C-alpha positions in Angstrom: 0.1 0.0 0.1 1.5 3.3 -1.0 0.1 6.6 0.0 1.6 10.3 -0.8 1.5 13.5 1.1 -1.0 16.0 -0.6 -3.1 13.3 -2.1 -6.6 13.2 -3.2 -9.5 10.9 -3.0 -11.6 10.2 -5.7 -15.4 9.3 -4.6 -17.8 7.4 -6.9 -21.5 6.6 -6.7 -22.4 4.0 -8.8 -25.1 4.4 -11.3 -24.9 0.6 -11.8 -23.7 0.9 -8.4 -22.8 4.5 -7.1 -19.5 6.0 -7.2 -18.0 9.0 -5.7 -14.5 10.5 -6.5 -13.0 12.6 -3.5 -9.7 14.1 -3.0 -8.0 14.1 -0.1 -5.4 16.3 0.8 -2.7 14.9 3.2 -0.7 17.3 4.9 2.9 17.4 5.2 4.6 15.7 7.9 5.0 18.7 10.3 1.4 19.4 9.9 -0.3 16.2 10.7 1.1 16.4 13.9 -1.2 19.1 14.7 0.8 20.8 17.2 1.0 24.5 17.1 3.5 25.7 14.8 4.4 29.0 16.0 2.8 32.4 14.7 2.6 32.7 10.8 4.8 35.2 9.3 1.7 36.9 7.4 3.8 40.2 6.7 6.6 38.2 4.7 5.8 36.4 1.4 6.3 32.8 1.7 6.2 30.4 -1.3 4.5 27.0 -0.8 6.1 24.0 -1.5 4.2 22.3 -4.5 3.8 18.9 -2.8 3.2 20.2 0.7 -0.4 19.7 0.5 -3.3 20.1 -2.3 -4.3 23.2 -0.9 -3.3 26.8 -1.4 -1.4 26.5 1.8 -0.5 24.3 5.0 -2.1 27.1 6.8 -5.3 26.6 5.1 -5.4 22.9 5.7 -4.6 23.4 9.6 -7.3 25.8 9.6 -10.0 23.4 8.2 -8.3 20.5 10.6 -8.5 23.0 13.8 -11.9 24.5 13.0 -14.1 21.6 11.7 -12.4 18.5 12.0 -10.5 17.8 15.3 -13.0 19.4 17.5 -15.6 16.7 15.9 -12.9 13.9 15.7 -14.3 10.6 18.1 -11.7 10.3 21.1 -10.9 6.5 19.6 -9.8 8.0 16.3 -7.7 10.5 18.0 -5.9 8.1 20.0 -5.3 5.9 16.9 -3.9 8.7 15.1 -1.7 9.5 17.9 -0.7 5.8 18.1 0.3 5.9 14.6 2.3 9.1 14.5 5.6 7.8 15.6 5.5 4.9 12.7 8.1 6.2 9.9 5.4 6.1 7.2 2.7 7.4 9.6 1.8 9.8 6.7 -0.1 6.7 4.8 -3.0 6.9 7.2 -5.8 8.4 6.0 -6.4 12.2 6.5 -8.7 13.2 9.2 -10.8 15.3 7.1 -11.2 12.8 4.5 -12.4 10.3 7.0 -14.9 12.9 8.3 -16.4 13.0 4.7 -16.4 9.3 4.4 -18.2 9.1 7.8 -20.8 11.4 6.6 -21.2 9.2 3.3 -21.4 6.0 5.2 -24.4 7.5 7.2 -26.1 8.5 3.9 -26.2 5.2 2.2 -26.8 3.3 5.4 -23.8 1.4 4.9 -23.7 -2.2 6.8 -21.5 -4.2 4.5 -18.3 -2.8 3.6 -15.0 -3.5 1.9 -11.5 -1.8 2.8 -8.5 -2.4 0.4 -5.1 -1.0 2.3 -5.6 -0.6 5.8 -2.0 0.5 7.4 -2.7 1.5 11.1 -6.4 1.3 10.6 -7.8 4.8 11.0 -10.4 4.5 8.0 -11.1 1.0 9.2 -11.8 2.2 12.8 -14.0 5.3 11.5 -16.0 2.8 9.3 -16.5 0.2 12.3 -17.7 3.4 14.7 -20.2 4.6 12.0 -21.9 1.5 10.9 -24.2 -0.6 12.9 -23.4 -3.0 15.5 -24.1 -6.1 13.5 -22.2 -4.6 10.6 -19.3 -6.0 8.8 -15.8 -4.8 7.2 -14.0 -7.0 4.8 -10.4 -5.5 5.4 -7.6 -6.6 3.4 -4.1 -5.7 3.5 -0.7 -7.3 2.8 0.7 -6.3 6.4 -0.7 -7.3 9.3 2.1 -5.4 11.8 0.9 -2.1 11.0 -2.7 -3.3 11.5 -1.7 -4.4 15.0 -0.6 -0.8 15.7 -4.1 0.4 15.8 -5.6 -3.0 17.0 -5.3 -2.3 20.6 -7.4 1.0 20.1 -9.9 -0.8 17.9 -10.5 -3.4 20.6 -10.7 -0.9 23.1 -13.6 1.1 21.2 -15.5 -2.4 21.3 -16.1 -2.7 17.3 -13.3 -5.4 16.5 -16.4 -7.8 16.1 -17.3 -5.9 12.7 -14.1 -6.4 11.4 -12.7 -9.5 9.1 -9.1 -8.6 8.7 -7.5 -10.6 5.9 -3.5 -10.5 5.5 -3.5 -11.0 1.9 -3.3 -9.5 -1.8 -6.5 -8.0 -2.5 -7.3 -9.6 -6.1 -7.3 -13.0 -4.6 -9.6 -12.0 -2.0 -12.0 -10.1 -4.3 -12.1 -13.3 -6.7 -13.0 -15.5 -3.8 -16.0 -13.2 -2.6 -17.0 -13.0 -6.2 -17.1 -16.9 -6.2 -20.2 -16.7 -3.9 -22.9 -15.3 -6.0 -24.9 -14.0 -3.1 -21.9 -11.4 -2.5 -22.6 -9.6 -5.9 -24.4 -6.3 -5.2 -24.4 -6.9 -1.5 -21.9 -4.2 -0.4 -22.7 -0.6 0.3 -19.4 1.0 0.5 -15.7 0.6 -0.3 -12.7 2.4 0.5 -9.6 1.7 -1.8 -6.2 3.0 -0.7 -3.5 0.5 -1.9 -1.0 0.0 -5.0 -2.3 2.2 -7.5 -1.5 -0.3 -10.5 -4.3 -2.4 -9.7 -6.7 0.2 -9.1 -8.6 -0.7 -12.6 -8.4 -4.3 -11.6 -10.2 -3.8 -8.1 -12.5 -1.3 -9.6 -14.0 -4.1 -12.2 -14.4 -6.4 -9.0 -15.9 -3.9 -6.6 -18.6 -2.7 -9.5 -19.7 -6.3 -9.3 -19.5 -6.7 -5.3 -21.2 -2.9 -4.6 -24.9 -2.7 -5.0 -26.7 -0.1 -7.3 -26.2 3.2 -5.5 -23.4 2.3 -3.5 -20.1 4.3 -3.1 -16.4 3.5 -3.8 -13.8 6.0 -2.5 -10.4 5.8 -4.1 -7.4 7.5 -2.2 -4.5 9.4 -3.9 -5.9 10.2 -7.3 -4.4 13.4 -7.7 -0.9 11.5 -6.5 0.0 14.9 -4.4 -0.9 17.1 -7.6 1.8 15.7 -9.8 -1.1 14.6 -12.3 -1.1 18.2 -13.4 2.9 18.6 -13.6 4.9 18.4 -16.9 6.6 14.9 -16.7 9.8 16.2 -16.6 8.9 18.0 -13.2 7.9 14.7 -11.6 11.0 12.8 -9.6 11.7 9.8 -11.5 10.5 7.4 -8.9 7.0 8.7 -9.0 6.5 8.8 -12.6 5.3 5.2 -13.2 2.4 5.6 -10.7 1.8 9.0 -11.6 1.3 7.6 -14.9 -1.2 4.7 -13.7 -3.2 7.4 -11.5 -3.5 9.7 -14.9 -4.8 6.5 -16.9 -7.1 5.5 -14.0 -8.8 8.9 -13.7 -9.4 9.1 -17.4 -10.8 5.5 -17.1 -13.1 6.5 -14.3 -14.1 9.7 -16.3 -15.5 7.6 -19.2 -16.9 4.6 -17.0 -20.8 5.0 -17.6 -21.4 2.7 -14.9 -20.7 5.3 -12.4 -21.4 9.1 -11.2 -17.8 10.5 -9.8 -16.9 13.5 -8.1 -13.1 14.5 -7.2 -13.3 16.1 -4.0 -10.0 17.2 -3.2 -10.1 15.8 0.0 -11.7 18.4 1.6 -10.3 20.3 -0.6 -10.6 20.8 -4.1 -8.4 23.5 -5.2 -7.2 25.9 -7.7 -4.2 27.9 -7.3 -1.1 26.7 -9.0 1.9 28.6 -8.8 3.4 28.7 -5.4 1.1 30.7 -3.7 2.2 33.5 -0.9 0.8 33.9 2.3 0.4 37.6 1.8 -2.2 38.1 -0.8 -1.5 41.3 -2.9 -3.8 43.8 -2.4 -4.8 44.3 -6.1 -5.1 40.5 -6.4 -8.4 39.6 -7.8 -10.6 37.4 -5.7 -9.7 33.6 -6.9 -12.3 31.2 -7.0 -10.1 28.1 -6.5 -8.6 26.7 -3.2 -5.9 24.5 -5.0 -2.2 24.4 -5.1 -2.4 25.4 -8.7 -4.4 26.8 -11.6 -3.3 23.7 -13.4 -4.3 21.2 -10.8 -7.9 22.9 -10.9 -7.9 22.9 -14.7 -7.0 18.9 -14.7 -9.7 18.1 -12.0 -12.5 20.1 -14.4 -10.9 18.9 -17.5 -10.6 14.9 -16.4 -13.5 14.6 -14.3 -16.2 17.6 -14.3 -16.4 18.8 -17.9 -16.8 15.3 -19.6 -19.8 14.5 -17.4 -21.4 18.0 -17.3 -24.7 17.9 -18.7 -25.3 20.0 -21.8 -27.9 22.0 -20.2 -25.3 23.1 -17.6 -22.6 23.6 -19.9 -25.1 26.2 -22.0 -26.0 27.9 -19.0 -22.2 28.0 -17.7 -21.3 29.5 -21.3 -24.0 32.2 -21.3 -23.1 33.3 -18.1 -19.3 33.5 -18.5 -19.8 37.1 -20.2 -21.7 38.7 -17.0 -19.5 41.0 -14.9 -20.2 38.8 -12.0 -19.6 35.5 -13.4 -17.6 34.6 -10.5 -20.6 34.3 -8.4 -21.8 31.4 -9.8 -21.4 27.7 -8.5 -18.0 26.4 -9.5 -18.7 23.1 -11.6 -16.9 21.0 -9.6 -18.8 21.9 -6.5 -22.1 21.3 -8.7 -20.8 17.9 -9.4 -20.7 17.0 -5.9 -24.0 18.6 -4.9 -25.6 16.5 -7.7 -23.9 13.3 -6.2 -25.2 14.2 -2.6 -28.8 14.8 -4.1 -28.8 11.3 -5.8 -27.5 9.7 -2.6 -30.2 11.4 -0.7 -33.0 10.6 -3.3 -34.0 14.2 -2.6 -37.3 15.6 -4.1 -38.1 18.9 -2.0 -35.3 21.4 -1.8 -34.4 24.9 -1.2 -31.8 27.3 -2.6 -31.3 30.2 -0.6 -30.4 32.3 -4.1 -33.5 31.0 -5.6 -34.9 32.9 -3.1 -33.1 36.1 -4.7 -33.4 39.8 -4.6 -32.6 40.1 -8.1 -34.7 38.4 -10.9 -32.5 39.5 -13.7 -29.8 37.3 -13.1 -32.1 34.6 -13.0 -33.6 35.4 -16.2 -30.3 35.1 -17.9 -30.2 31.3 -17.2 -34.0 30.9 -17.4 -34.3 30.2 -21.2 -31.6 27.2 -20.3 -33.8 26.1 -17.6 -36.8 26.1 -20.1 -35.1 24.3 -22.8 -34.1 21.4 -20.1 -37.6 21.0 -19.5 -37.3 21.6 -15.8 -38.8 24.8 -15.1 -41.9 23.2 -13.6 -39.8 21.9 -10.7 -38.9 25.5 -9.6 -40.5 27.9 -7.5 -38.8 31.0 -7.8 -39.3 33.8 -5.2 -38.0 37.3 -6.0 -37.4 38.5 -2.3 -35.2 38.6 0.5 -35.0 35.0 1.9 -35.6 35.2 5.8 -39.2 36.7 5.1 -39.9 33.4 2.9 -38.3 31.0 5.3 -40.5 32.5 8.3 -43.6 32.0 6.0 -42.7 28.5 5.3 -42.5 27.8 8.9 -45.6 29.3 9.4 -47.3 25.7 7.9 -46.3 23.2 10.3 -46.5 20.6 7.4 -43.4 22.2 6.1 -41.3 21.4 9.2 -39.0 18.7 9.0 -40.2 18.1 5.1 -37.1 19.3 3.1 -34.1 16.8 2.0 -31.7 19.4 1.1 -30.8 23.2 1.1 -28.2 25.1 -0.7 -27.3 28.7 0.7 -24.9 31.2 -1.6 -26.4 34.7 -0.1 -25.4 37.4 2.1 -23.0 36.0 4.7 -24.3 38.3 7.4 -27.6 36.2 7.6 -26.1 32.7 7.2 -26.6 32.0 11.1 -30.3 33.4 10.6 -30.7 31.1 7.9 -28.9 28.2 9.4 -31.6 28.2 12.3 -34.6 28.3 10.0 -33.1 25.6 7.9 -32.6 23.6 11.0 -36.3 23.5 11.4 -37.3 22.9 7.5 -34.9 20.2 7.1 -35.8 16.8 7.6 -33.3 14.3 10.2 -30.6 13.1 7.7 -31.3 16.1 5.5 -28.3 18.1 4.3 -27.6 21.9 4.0 -24.4 22.9 1.9 -23.3 26.5 2.4 -21.0 28.0 0.0 -18.2 30.2 0.2 -17.3 29.2 3.8 -13.5 29.5 3.4 -13.8 32.7 1.7 -11.1 32.1 -0.9 -8.7 31.0 1.5 -8.7 34.2 3.5 -10.0 32.6 6.7 -6.4 31.7 7.5 -5.2 35.4 7.4 -4.8 37.2 11.1 -6.3 40.5 9.9 -8.9 41.5 6.8 -6.3 44.1 5.3 -4.1 41.4 4.2 -6.9 39.8 2.1 -8.1 41.4 -1.3 -10.4 44.1 -1.2 -13.6 42.1 -2.1 -12.7 39.8 0.6 -12.8 42.1 3.3 -16.2 42.9 4.4 -17.3 39.4 5.0 -13.8 37.9 6.3 -14.9 38.1 9.9 -18.5 36.6 9.1 -17.0 33.8 7.3 -14.6 32.9 10.2 -17.6 33.2 13.1 -20.0 31.4 11.0 -17.6 28.3 10.7 -17.1 28.4 14.4 -20.7 28.3 15.1 -21.2 25.3 12.8 -18.3 23.3 14.7 -20.1 23.4 17.8 -23.6 23.0 16.5 -24.7 19.5 18.2 -27.5 18.8 15.8 -25.2 18.5 12.8 -22.3 16.5 11.6 -20.1 18.6 9.1 -17.6 18.0 6.4 -15.4 21.0 5.2 -14.8 20.5 1.6 -12.4 22.8 -0.7 -14.5 23.1 -3.6 -14.8 26.5 -5.3 -14.7 28.9 -2.6 -15.0 26.2 -0.1 -18.2 24.5 0.9 -19.5 23.3 4.2 -21.7 20.2 4.0 -24.1 19.7 7.1 -26.4 16.6 7.8 -28.9 17.4 10.4 -28.8 14.9 13.2 -31.6 16.1 15.6 
């Protein structure tokens, strides 16, 4: 099993199963320890190493971990992560932010029977075992039992060892043996793969038979530290073969009609590519991406997003491109992820705060394409401030707990007000997605004056909203670095 720093996860929701492609950025070694690193020098330009993380900077990744991930990390997972920290290859472990997203996906598909290929010390394995029901089962396969035994005492202490069938073996023979029993076909809800990249396609073909329709497969390291977007001569010789295997696998998934996919740059999909600087130039235009480079974001879009973008969405995106505020539109990769969530939820009743828009003119720009797609009858557009409309919905008690999904990309000053009302309108298990929650990566800056001018007014609001979500016991959250940063919240109670 090989893992790289700054990697990505690909999540696939199978149509004939469900396949989601997520990108997870693993931090550099000093960041993973999550000990405080001394004050950042925000007044001095400081280039970011290209292979540090998939995001703009280690500081942004640290912000995500310390704000949204570590405060909610179950104690057994923290103990296992700490127990693995002294291992020479501790960075092979699943990143905590990727784990947070996986836990949410496991709950969304009500996973009970899962497969894990590549275990290492067992962080993702323990996460799965903690998430699935008490009578759930995990087939866990790894060629090295010794690393699994590092985390085994923590797994035993957590009382979930009975859910795990650990098999010390190469994965292909085990998968083939499972397929010999016809009852195993289409019986697994979830699979996680973090193993030898050269065999990813072989694993995929077998998992497509083992996973049920609507099931999810998550492939780790599918951006290979961002090197998939580099010129070959820039890649160290030792990494070139795996990089090539990864590129071919991504192309294969993009063309596979049996699945829906999403590259979720582990909690982070990013778009910035030259080495970024911690101090943003005052005249710099607000960037839409959070990644280490524009090239990496372009790679994700051209490999996994645009080839699968429905024609009406492409037409609307192109029609919007000449608008002075085109950058306010939902990023295509974020849209792909939202579509995946809607399908997993089987969403039928939704709210979009921005569809409750104070400006009908911008909506009418896209309306011809909505009509052409034949879906206008599904939309109740309300030209209004959002709060009065939400309050009016709540006057009807039948609306409480009746919505499956909500998307909010509106005035940041009211995000908390929207959140309180949506917690009443969403059903238990429903999802609300908030856009722009990383505010272009500026949330890591100590002062708004260091951010580009357009980002300054709402800088503090974004930080305060993230803190509020992190401590809200009514939800579980996952901070994804798509577009300007989105936060996915699943209502628990």
